[in-house]
A tleap script that builds the chain and sets N, CA, C and O, in Angstrom:
source leaprc.protein.ff14SB
mol = sequence {
  NMET VAL LYS ARG SER ILE ASP TRP PRO ALA
  VAL ILE ARG HIE PRO ASP ASP PRO GLU LEU
  THR CYS VAL ARG SER GLN SER VAL TRP ASP
  SER GLU ALA ASP LEU HIE SER PHE GLU TYR
  ASP ASP SER ASP TYR LEU VAL ASP SER SER
  GLY ILE VAL TYR THR LEU THR ARG ARG THR
  LYS ASN VAL VAL GLN PRO GLU PRO ASP GLY
  ARG SER LEU ALA LEU GLU VAL MET LEU GLY
  LEU VAL LYS ALA HIE ALA SER GLN THR GLY
  SER CYS CYS VAL SER LYS LEU TYR ALA PRO
  SER ILE ARG GLU ALA ILE ARG ILE VAL GLU
  SER LEU ASP GLU CALA
}
set mol.1.N position { 43.630 13.434 48.530 }
set mol.1.CA position { 44.595 14.279 47.838 }
set mol.1.C position { 44.420 15.730 48.306 }
set mol.1.O position { 43.291 16.202 48.441 }
set mol.2.N position { 45.495 16.417 48.546 }
set mol.2.CA position { 45.456 17.793 49.017 }
set mol.2.C position { 45.027 18.716 47.881 }
set mol.2.O position { 45.530 18.619 46.761 }
set mol.3.N position { 44.091 19.611 48.186 }
set mol.3.CA position { 43.645 20.587 47.190 }
set mol.3.C position { 44.786 21.563 46.930 }
set mol.3.O position { 45.403 22.066 47.869 }
set mol.4.N position { 45.062 21.828 45.677 }
set mol.4.CA position { 46.177 22.678 45.285 }
set mol.4.C position { 45.670 23.766 44.366 }
set mol.4.O position { 44.817 23.514 43.515 }
set mol.5.N position { 46.183 24.965 44.524 }
set mol.5.CA position { 45.826 26.072 43.638 }
set mol.5.C position { 46.624 25.967 42.349 }
set mol.5.O position { 47.802 25.609 42.356 }
set mol.6.N position { 45.971 26.281 41.257 }
set mol.6.CA position { 46.634 26.252 39.961 }
set mol.6.C position { 47.597 27.421 39.865 }
set mol.6.O position { 47.247 28.553 40.200 }
set mol.7.N position { 48.801 27.148 39.411 }
set mol.7.CA position { 49.824 28.170 39.186 }
set mol.7.C position { 49.663 28.658 37.744 }
set mol.7.O position { 50.159 28.029 36.808 }
set mol.8.N position { 48.972 29.777 37.577 }
set mol.8.CA position { 48.672 30.322 36.252 }
set mol.8.C position { 49.883 31.042 35.696 }
set mol.8.O position { 50.704 31.520 36.478 }
set mol.9.N position { 50.036 31.144 34.384 }
set mol.9.CA position { 49.187 30.602 33.329 }
set mol.9.C position { 49.333 29.085 33.221 }
set mol.9.O position { 50.241 28.474 33.784 }
set mol.10.N position { 48.397 28.512 32.472 }
set mol.10.CA position { 48.363 27.070 32.276 }
set mol.10.C position { 47.955 26.780 30.836 }
set mol.10.O position { 47.504 27.670 30.114 }
set mol.11.N position { 48.118 25.527 30.431 }
set mol.11.CA position { 47.666 25.118 29.099 }
set mol.11.C position { 46.780 23.888 29.224 }
set mol.11.O position { 46.952 23.064 30.123 }
set mol.12.N position { 45.832 23.784 28.307 }
set mol.12.CA position { 44.987 22.604 28.212 }
set mol.12.C position { 45.493 21.778 27.045 }
set mol.12.O position { 45.758 22.302 25.964 }
set mol.13.N position { 45.621 20.496 27.273 }
set mol.13.CA position { 46.127 19.565 26.268 }
set mol.13.C position { 45.061 18.529 25.947 }
set mol.13.O position { 44.536 17.865 26.840 }
set mol.14.N position { 44.749 18.399 24.671 }
set mol.14.CA position { 43.876 17.345 24.167 }
set mol.14.C position { 44.808 16.379 23.431 }
set mol.14.O position { 45.311 16.718 22.359 }
set mol.15.N position { 45.051 15.187 23.979 }
set mol.15.CA position { 46.052 14.290 23.395 }
set mol.15.C position { 45.869 13.954 21.921 }
set mol.15.O position { 46.837 13.557 21.272 }
set mol.16.N position { 44.688 14.094 21.375 }
set mol.16.CA position { 44.483 13.799 19.962 }
set mol.16.C position { 44.719 15.013 19.065 }
set mol.16.O position { 44.478 14.949 17.860 }
set mol.17.N position { 45.194 16.130 19.651 }
set mol.17.CA position { 45.369 17.376 18.908 }
set mol.17.C position { 46.645 18.075 19.398 }
set mol.17.O position { 46.800 18.274 20.602 }
set mol.18.N position { 47.561 18.453 18.495 }
set mol.18.CA position { 48.796 19.106 18.946 }
set mol.18.C position { 48.577 20.541 19.450 }
set mol.18.O position { 49.449 21.101 20.116 }
set mol.19.N position { 47.428 21.132 19.139 }
set mol.19.CA position { 47.175 22.505 19.563 }
set mol.19.C position { 46.936 22.562 21.068 }
set mol.19.O position { 46.193 21.749 21.618 }
set mol.20.N position { 47.565 23.515 21.720 }
set mol.20.CA position { 47.381 23.757 23.150 }
set mol.20.C position { 46.494 24.980 23.333 }
set mol.20.O position { 46.529 25.909 22.526 }
set mol.21.N position { 45.708 24.974 24.389 }
set mol.21.CA position { 44.883 26.127 24.726 }
set mol.21.C position { 45.488 26.790 25.945 }
set mol.21.O position { 45.583 26.175 27.007 }
set mol.22.N position { 45.896 28.036 25.802 }
set mol.22.CA position { 46.510 28.761 26.905 }
set mol.22.C position { 45.427 29.449 27.735 }
set mol.22.O position { 44.526 30.086 27.190 }
set mol.23.N position { 45.525 29.315 29.054 }
set mol.23.CA position { 44.616 29.983 29.987 }
set mol.23.C position { 45.491 30.840 30.891 }
set mol.23.O position { 46.282 30.322 31.680 }
set mol.24.N position { 45.343 32.136 30.770 }
set mol.24.CA position { 46.260 33.065 31.447 }
set mol.24.C position { 46.056 33.185 32.962 }
set mol.24.O position { 47.015 33.405 33.703 }
set mol.25.N position { 44.803 33.040 33.422 }
set mol.25.CA position { 44.546 33.287 34.842 }
set mol.25.C position { 43.249 32.624 35.293 }
set mol.25.O position { 42.455 32.146 34.483 }
set mol.26.N position { 43.061 32.609 36.594 }
set mol.26.CA position { 41.818 32.079 37.156 }
set mol.26.C position { 40.631 32.889 36.657 }
set mol.26.O position { 39.575 32.322 36.374 }
set mol.27.N position { 40.785 34.206 36.545 }
set mol.27.CA position { 39.664 35.037 36.083 }
set mol.27.C position { 39.303 34.719 34.635 }
set mol.27.O position { 38.126 34.764 34.275 }
set mol.28.N position { 40.291 34.397 33.797 }
set mol.28.CA position { 40.000 33.993 32.418 }
set mol.28.C position { 39.266 32.653 32.444 }
set mol.28.O position { 38.272 32.480 31.739 }
set mol.29.N position { 39.742 31.712 33.244 }
set mol.29.CA position { 39.068 30.410 33.372 }
set mol.29.C position { 37.605 30.607 33.784 }
set mol.29.O position { 36.702 30.008 33.200 }
set mol.30.N position { 37.385 31.450 34.794 }
set mol.30.CA position { 36.037 31.668 35.316 }
set mol.30.C position { 35.129 32.399 34.336 }
set mol.30.O position { 33.929 32.130 34.283 }
set mol.31.N position { 35.693 33.322 33.559 }
set mol.31.CA position { 34.862 34.165 32.690 }
set mol.31.C position { 34.578 33.558 31.318 }
set mol.31.O position { 33.627 33.973 30.656 }
set mol.32.N position { 35.368 32.597 30.880 }
set mol.32.CA position { 35.167 32.010 29.557 }
set mol.32.C position { 34.493 30.646 29.669 }
set mol.32.O position { 35.126 29.637 29.980 }
set mol.33.N position { 33.187 30.652 29.404 }
set mol.33.CA position { 32.395 29.427 29.532 }
set mol.33.C position { 32.924 28.314 28.645 }
set mol.33.O position { 32.794 27.140 28.992 }
set mol.34.N position { 33.521 28.657 27.502 }
set mol.34.CA position { 34.079 27.627 26.617 }
set mol.34.C position { 35.140 26.800 27.337 }
set mol.34.O position { 35.355 25.640 26.986 }
set mol.35.N position { 35.796 27.366 28.320 }
set mol.35.CA position { 36.835 26.653 29.054 }
set mol.35.C position { 36.253 25.781 30.157 }
set mol.35.O position { 36.573 24.596 30.240 }
set mol.36.N position { 35.410 26.348 30.998 }
set mol.36.CA position { 34.960 25.596 32.172 }
set mol.36.C position { 33.641 24.847 31.993 }
set mol.36.O position { 33.223 24.122 32.895 }
set mol.37.N position { 32.979 25.008 30.848 }
set mol.37.CA position { 31.734 24.276 30.602 }
set mol.37.C position { 31.899 23.186 29.558 }
set mol.37.O position { 30.965 22.425 29.303 }
set mol.38.N position { 33.058 23.103 28.959 }
set mol.38.CA position { 33.354 22.140 27.899 }
set mol.38.C position { 33.280 20.717 28.453 }
set mol.38.O position { 33.596 20.484 29.620 }
set mol.39.N position { 32.867 19.779 27.624 }
set mol.39.CA position { 32.866 18.358 28.007 }
set mol.39.C position { 34.233 17.773 27.665 }
set mol.39.O position { 34.468 17.356 26.531 }
set mol.40.N position { 35.109 17.742 28.621 }
set mol.40.CA position { 36.450 17.207 28.410 }
set mol.40.C position { 36.432 15.678 28.454 }
set mol.40.O position { 35.632 15.074 29.169 }
set mol.41.N position { 37.321 15.071 27.683 }
set mol.41.CA position { 37.516 13.623 27.728 }
set mol.41.C position { 38.405 13.281 28.918 }
set mol.41.O position { 39.081 14.148 29.472 }
set mol.42.N position { 38.396 12.013 29.301 }
set mol.42.CA position { 39.256 11.561 30.405 }
set mol.42.C position { 40.728 11.789 30.106 }
set mol.42.O position { 41.530 11.941 31.027 }
set mol.43.N position { 41.094 11.816 28.829 }
set mol.43.CA position { 42.503 11.974 28.454 }
set mol.43.C position { 42.945 13.434 28.354 }
set mol.43.O position { 44.141 13.704 28.247 }
set mol.44.N position { 42.008 14.375 28.387 }
set mol.44.CA position { 42.348 15.802 28.356 }
set mol.44.C position { 42.871 16.218 29.735 }
set mol.44.O position { 42.440 15.692 30.761 }
set mol.45.N position { 43.799 17.162 29.736 }
set mol.45.CA position { 44.318 17.634 31.012 }
set mol.45.C position { 44.831 19.062 30.910 }
set mol.45.O position { 45.060 19.586 29.820 }
set mol.46.N position { 45.007 19.675 32.073 }
set mol.46.CA position { 45.560 21.022 32.190 }
set mol.46.C position { 46.917 20.886 32.861 }
set mol.46.O position { 47.079 20.101 33.795 }
set mol.47.N position { 47.894 21.656 32.383 }
set mol.47.CA position { 49.223 21.689 32.996 }
set mol.47.C position { 49.471 23.114 33.443 }
set mol.47.O position { 49.379 24.046 32.644 }
set mol.48.N position { 49.789 23.289 34.727 }
set mol.48.CA position { 50.040 24.649 35.208 }
set mol.48.C position { 51.512 25.016 35.062 }
set mol.48.O position { 52.318 24.206 34.604 }
set mol.49.N position { 51.855 26.226 35.448 }
set mol.49.CA position { 53.217 26.747 35.271 }
set mol.49.C position { 54.264 26.018 36.101 }
set mol.49.O position { 55.463 26.175 35.867 }
set mol.50.N position { 53.824 25.231 37.060 }
set mol.50.CA position { 54.753 24.420 37.849 }
set mol.50.C position { 54.918 23.018 37.284 }
set mol.50.O position { 55.725 22.232 37.779 }
set mol.51.N position { 54.142 22.707 36.233 }
set mol.51.CA position { 54.203 21.384 35.635 }
set mol.51.C position { 53.223 20.393 36.224 }
set mol.51.O position { 53.213 19.229 35.824 }
set mol.52.N position { 52.394 20.826 37.169 }
set mol.52.CA position { 51.405 19.953 37.795 }
set mol.52.C position { 50.281 19.681 36.798 }
set mol.52.O position { 49.795 20.592 36.129 }
set mol.53.N position { 49.877 18.412 36.708 }
set mol.53.CA position { 48.825 17.978 35.783 }
set mol.53.C position { 47.497 17.895 36.537 }
set mol.53.O position { 47.422 17.364 37.645 }
set mol.54.N position { 46.448 18.436 35.901 }
set mol.54.CA position { 45.103 18.441 36.478 }
set mol.54.C position { 44.137 17.737 35.534 }
set mol.54.O position { 44.165 17.970 34.326 }
set mol.55.N position { 43.284 16.879 36.082 }
set mol.55.CA position { 42.216 16.288 35.288 }
set mol.55.C position { 41.119 17.332 35.106 }
set mol.55.O position { 41.005 18.278 35.886 }
set mol.56.N position { 40.318 17.141 34.066 }
set mol.56.CA position { 39.263 18.114 33.751 }
set mol.56.C position { 37.888 17.456 33.663 }
set mol.56.O position { 37.032 17.889 32.892 }
set mol.57.N position { 37.687 16.422 34.446 }
set mol.57.CA position { 36.414 15.700 34.369 }
set mol.57.C position { 35.513 15.910 35.579 }
set mol.57.O position { 34.330 15.575 35.519 }
set mol.58.N position { 36.031 16.450 36.668 }
set mol.58.CA position { 35.204 16.707 37.850 }
set mol.58.C position { 34.385 17.968 37.632 }
set mol.58.O position { 34.904 18.986 37.174 }
set mol.59.N position { 33.114 17.893 37.959 }
set mol.59.CA position { 32.219 19.041 37.789 }
set mol.59.C position { 31.498 19.345 39.098 }
set mol.59.O position { 31.142 18.445 39.858 }
set mol.60.N position { 31.296 20.629 39.337 }
set mol.60.CA position { 30.469 21.106 40.432 }
set mol.60.C position { 29.512 22.116 39.836 }
set mol.60.O position { 29.938 23.119 39.262 }
set mol.61.N position { 28.218 21.857 39.968 }
set mol.61.CA position { 27.189 22.741 39.395 }
set mol.61.C position { 27.447 23.002 37.914 }
set mol.61.O position { 27.339 24.132 37.438 }
set mol.62.N position { 27.790 21.927 37.193 }
set mol.62.CA position { 28.027 21.965 35.748 }
set mol.62.C position { 29.243 22.788 35.328 }
set mol.62.O position { 29.346 23.192 34.170 }
set mol.63.N position { 30.151 23.035 36.247 }
set mol.63.CA position { 31.384 23.763 35.947 }
set mol.63.C position { 32.568 22.834 36.213 }
set mol.63.O position { 32.649 22.203 37.267 }
set mol.64.N position { 33.479 22.759 35.252 }
set mol.64.CA position { 34.660 21.906 35.400 }
set mol.64.C position { 35.536 22.437 36.533 }
set mol.64.O position { 35.826 23.631 36.611 }
set mol.65.N position { 35.944 21.530 37.396 }
set mol.65.CA position { 36.834 21.845 38.512 }
set mol.65.C position { 38.146 21.093 38.316 }
set mol.65.O position { 38.229 19.911 38.650 }
set mol.66.N position { 39.185 21.759 37.776 }
set mol.66.CA position { 40.466 21.059 37.599 }
set mol.66.C position { 40.938 20.462 38.930 }
set mol.66.O position { 40.867 21.102 39.979 }
set mol.67.N position { 41.412 19.240 38.853 }
set mol.67.CA position { 41.822 18.541 40.057 }
set mol.67.C position { 43.178 17.877 39.816 }
set mol.67.O position { 43.334 17.146 38.838 }
set mol.68.N position { 44.167 18.119 40.692 }
set mol.68.CA position { 45.484 17.505 40.496 }
set mol.68.C position { 45.361 15.986 40.463 }
set mol.68.O position { 44.635 15.390 41.259 }
set mol.69.N position { 46.080 15.374 39.532 }
set mol.69.CA position { 45.991 13.913 39.434 }
set mol.69.C position { 47.237 13.213 39.965 }
set mol.69.O position { 47.382 12.000 39.815 }
set mol.70.N position { 48.141 13.979 40.589 }
set mol.70.CA position { 49.322 13.379 41.188 }
set mol.70.C position { 50.528 13.301 40.266 }
set mol.70.O position { 51.598 12.854 40.678 }
set mol.71.N position { 50.361 13.734 39.021 }
set mol.71.CA position { 51.480 13.709 38.074 }
set mol.71.C position { 52.021 15.115 37.870 }
set mol.71.O position { 51.357 16.109 38.163 }
set mol.72.N position { 53.237 15.168 37.364 }
set mol.72.CA position { 53.789 16.441 36.895 }
set mol.72.C position { 54.552 16.150 35.603 }
set mol.72.O position { 55.099 15.063 35.413 }
set mol.73.N position { 54.572 17.135 34.736 }
set mol.73.CA position { 55.265 16.990 33.460 }
set mol.73.C position { 56.703 17.461 33.585 }
set mol.73.O position { 56.979 18.477 34.223 }
set mol.74.N position { 57.599 16.733 32.986 }
set mol.74.CA position { 58.995 17.160 32.920 }
set mol.74.C position { 59.113 18.278 31.888 }
set mol.74.O position { 58.318 18.348 30.951 }
set mol.75.N position { 60.082 19.130 32.054 }
set mol.75.CA position { 60.310 20.232 31.119 }
set mol.75.C position { 60.465 19.715 29.693 }
set mol.75.O position { 59.921 20.311 28.764 }
set mol.76.N position { 61.194 18.619 29.500 }
set mol.76.CA position { 61.421 18.085 28.155 }
set mol.76.C position { 60.106 17.687 27.487 }
set mol.76.O position { 59.932 17.889 26.285 }
set mol.77.N position { 59.183 17.123 28.263 }
set mol.77.CA position { 57.872 16.736 27.727 }
set mol.77.C position { 57.087 17.978 27.347 }
set mol.77.O position { 56.466 18.031 26.285 }
set mol.78.N position { 57.115 18.984 28.224 }
set mol.78.CA position { 56.395 20.228 27.939 }
set mol.78.C position { 56.952 20.899 26.687 }
set mol.78.O position { 56.190 21.401 25.860 }
set mol.79.N position { 58.267 20.909 26.544 }
set mol.79.CA position { 58.864 21.502 25.350 }
set mol.79.C position { 58.437 20.750 24.088 }
set mol.79.O position { 58.235 21.364 23.041 }
set mol.80.N position { 58.301 19.447 24.181 }
set mol.80.CA position { 57.803 18.669 23.046 }
set mol.80.C position { 56.387 19.080 22.668 }
set mol.80.O position { 56.067 19.198 21.485 }
set mol.81.N position { 55.539 19.297 23.668 }
set mol.81.CA position { 54.166 19.748 23.405 }
set mol.81.C position { 54.153 21.135 22.775 }
set mol.81.O position { 53.378 21.398 21.856 }
set mol.82.N position { 55.010 22.017 23.271 }
set mol.82.CA position { 55.078 23.388 22.739 }
set mol.82.C position { 55.580 23.361 21.294 }
set mol.82.O position { 55.069 24.093 20.447 }
set mol.83.N position { 56.560 22.534 21.015 }
set mol.83.CA position { 57.072 22.430 19.640 }
set mol.83.C position { 56.006 21.906 18.689 }
set mol.83.O position { 55.886 22.395 17.566 }
set mol.84.N position { 55.227 20.915 19.126 }
set mol.84.CA position { 54.141 20.388 18.288 }
set mol.84.C position { 53.089 21.473 18.053 }
set mol.84.O position { 52.569 21.605 16.945 }
set mol.85.N position { 52.780 22.242 19.085 }
set mol.85.CA position { 51.822 23.350 18.969 }
set mol.85.C position { 52.348 24.401 17.992 }
set mol.85.O position { 51.615 24.877 17.125 }
set mol.86.N position { 53.619 24.758 18.139 }
set mol.86.CA position { 54.220 25.776 17.263 }
set mol.86.C position { 54.215 25.296 15.814 }
set mol.86.O position { 53.946 26.081 14.904 }
set mol.87.N position { 54.504 24.048 15.598 }
set mol.87.CA position { 54.481 23.494 14.249 }
set mol.87.C position { 53.069 23.555 13.663 }
set mol.87.O position { 52.891 23.892 12.493 }
set mol.88.N position { 52.081 23.232 14.475 }
set mol.88.CA position { 50.673 23.268 14.047 }
set mol.88.C position { 50.258 24.685 13.643 }
set mol.88.O position { 49.450 24.862 12.732 }
set mol.89.N position { 50.812 25.691 14.323 }
set mol.89.CA position { 50.447 27.074 14.013 }
set mol.89.C position { 51.252 27.646 12.850 }
set mol.89.O position { 51.044 28.794 12.455 }
set mol.90.N position { 52.177 26.847 12.296 }
set mol.90.CA position { 52.947 27.287 11.140 }
set mol.90.C position { 54.216 28.042 11.473 }
set mol.90.O position { 54.790 28.689 10.597 }
set mol.91.N position { 54.663 27.978 12.697 }
set mol.91.CA position { 55.900 28.653 13.093 }
set mol.91.C position { 57.106 27.986 12.451 }
set mol.91.O position { 57.124 26.775 12.229 }
set mol.92.N position { 58.106 28.796 12.160 }
set mol.92.CA position { 59.327 28.237 11.597 }
set mol.92.C position { 60.350 28.018 12.703 }
set mol.92.O position { 60.198 28.532 13.812 }
set mol.93.N position { 61.376 27.264 12.401 }
set mol.93.CA position { 62.486 26.992 13.327 }
set mol.93.C position { 62.003 26.368 14.647 }
set mol.93.O position { 62.548 26.656 15.713 }
set mol.94.N position { 60.998 25.529 14.563 }
set mol.94.CA position { 60.412 24.915 15.750 }
set mol.94.C position { 61.448 24.111 16.530 }
set mol.94.O position { 61.422 24.103 17.760 }
set mol.95.N position { 62.342 23.446 15.842 }
set mol.95.CA position { 63.326 22.606 16.529 }
set mol.95.C position { 64.246 23.418 17.440 }
set mol.95.O position { 64.856 22.862 18.353 }
set mol.96.N position { 64.350 24.718 17.205 }
set mol.96.CA position { 65.223 25.572 18.013 }
set mol.96.C position { 64.518 26.155 19.244 }
set mol.96.O position { 65.158 26.817 20.061 }
set mol.97.N position { 63.207 25.917 19.386 }
set mol.97.CA position { 62.493 26.439 20.549 }
set mol.97.C position { 63.062 25.846 21.833 }
set mol.97.O position { 63.298 24.642 21.929 }
set mol.98.N position { 63.272 26.705 22.804 }
set mol.98.CA position { 63.757 26.265 24.101 }
set mol.98.C position { 63.231 27.204 25.173 }
set mol.98.O position { 63.052 28.399 24.934 }
set mol.99.N position { 62.990 26.667 26.332 }
set mol.99.CA position { 62.610 27.462 27.505 }
set mol.99.C position { 63.287 26.831 28.719 }
set mol.99.O position { 63.393 25.607 28.794 }
set mol.100.N position { 63.742 27.637 29.662 }
set mol.100.CA position { 64.424 27.102 30.837 }
set mol.100.C position { 63.473 26.558 31.907 }
set mol.100.O position { 63.907 25.920 32.866 }
set mol.101.N position { 62.157 26.820 31.732 }
set mol.101.CA position { 61.175 26.357 32.723 }
set mol.101.C position { 59.832 26.126 32.035 }
set mol.101.O position { 59.604 26.583 30.915 }
set mol.102.N position { 58.964 25.419 32.719 }
set mol.102.CA position { 57.630 25.186 32.178 }
set mol.102.C position { 56.874 26.505 32.063 }
set mol.102.O position { 56.143 26.713 31.095 }
set mol.103.N position { 57.037 27.387 33.025 }
set mol.103.CA position { 56.385 28.712 32.963 }
set mol.103.C position { 56.800 29.445 31.677 }
set mol.103.O position { 55.956 30.033 31.001 }
set mol.104.N position { 58.074 29.411 31.347 }
set mol.104.CA position { 58.549 30.072 30.126 }
set mol.104.C position { 58.038 29.354 28.872 }
set mol.104.O position { 57.761 29.998 27.860 }
set mol.105.N position { 57.916 28.039 28.935 }
set mol.105.CA position { 57.366 27.285 27.802 }
set mol.105.C position { 55.916 27.695 27.550 }
set mol.105.O position { 55.499 27.842 26.402 }
set mol.106.N position { 55.153 27.878 28.625 }
set mol.106.CA position { 53.759 28.325 28.483 }
set mol.106.C position { 53.720 29.746 27.929 }
set mol.106.O position { 52.816 30.086 27.166 }
set mol.107.N position { 54.674 30.567 28.298 }
set mol.107.CA position { 54.733 31.930 27.742 }
set mol.107.C position { 54.989 31.899 26.231 }
set mol.107.O position { 54.522 32.780 25.509 }
set mol.108.N position { 55.720 30.901 25.753 }
set mol.108.CA position { 55.903 30.746 24.305 }
set mol.108.C position { 54.556 30.480 23.646 }
set mol.108.O position { 54.241 31.054 22.604 }
set mol.109.N position { 53.762 29.603 24.263 }
set mol.109.CA position { 52.422 29.316 23.720 }
set mol.109.C position { 51.599 30.601 23.698 }
set mol.109.O position { 50.921 30.881 22.710 }
set mol.110.N position { 51.651 31.381 24.769 }
set mol.110.CA position { 50.927 32.660 24.814 }
set mol.110.C position { 51.357 33.564 23.668 }
set mol.110.O position { 50.516 34.164 22.999 }
set mol.111.N position { 52.659 33.664 23.440 }
set mol.111.CA position { 53.154 34.559 22.396 }
set mol.111.C position { 52.748 34.060 21.016 }
set mol.111.O position { 52.468 34.873 20.135 }
set mol.112.N position { 52.707 32.755 20.801 }
set mol.112.CA position { 52.274 32.207 19.522 }
set mol.112.C position { 50.792 32.502 19.286 }
set mol.112.O position { 50.375 32.775 18.160 }
set mol.113.N position { 50.001 32.445 20.364 }
set mol.113.CA position { 48.576 32.726 20.261 }
set mol.113.C position { 48.309 34.187 19.951 }
set mol.113.O position { 47.308 34.517 19.315 }
set mol.114.N position { 49.200 35.066 20.398 }
set mol.114.CA position { 49.043 36.512 20.144 }
set mol.114.C position { 49.467 36.908 18.756 }
set mol.114.O position { 49.038 37.948 18.255 }
set mol.115.N position { 50.306 36.102 18.114 }
set mol.115.CA position { 50.841 36.428 16.788 }
set mol.115.C position { 49.787 36.298 15.704 }
set mol.115.O position { 50.075 36.537 14.531 }
savepdb mol mol.pdb
quit
């Protein structure tokens, strides 16, 4: 598989939890040990701004190395994840949330996290 650079920002998804974790940049990923040292499950994944899905189970020197798994998320799926996240955070009018791209959907998650 060809090594691919992550298109930041990105979100981490834990399938058993509607909350998404937004990661703004490579420097944030590198500087926050909670992100790259965490023991992720096989079902956890990262989605970048292009919709590319990365597994989070490969480690090098005890640091998680996101690796593309060959899948990409459709915008409709990403919007569903964002709506579930917004609902979990107590946002109103969740059904009206819309973004024209996955990058914009991730920006919604960022804005919810800042609120």
